[in-house]
C-alpha positions, 0 to 999 in steps of 0.5 A: 206963117211965122218966120223965125230968124236965128241969131248968128253967133259970132265966136271970137277967138280966145287967147290960149291959157298958159301952157296951151300952144298952137300946133306946129303945123309946119313942123318948124320945131319938130326936130327939137321936139323929137330930140326932147322925146328921145331924151325922155325915153333914154332917161326913164321919162324924167324931165329933169334930165332933159332940161337943155333939150326942153329949153331948146324946144321952148326957145324954138317955139317962142322964136316962131310965135308958137307960144308967148315969150316968157322969162325962163324962170317963169317956165321953171328954169332956174340957174341953180337947178341948171348947175345941179343938173350939169354937175 
């Protein structure tokens, strides 16, 4: 009789690519996510109108290690854009 042994494959965890986030299983940022989604629905799904809400949501995720910390400019938030939106 021949015996075959199957090599066990070890799958090492891979760091998520930028823009891919772990799920918020504990719902730590759920309230801010809902606030952002409500803003989108009120503003014809235009993210530019909801930058403050999305920024709060990202800040929550970064504070709780649900995403890597980034500079705001790296995430597309620029001071000039913020001024235009609030004016």
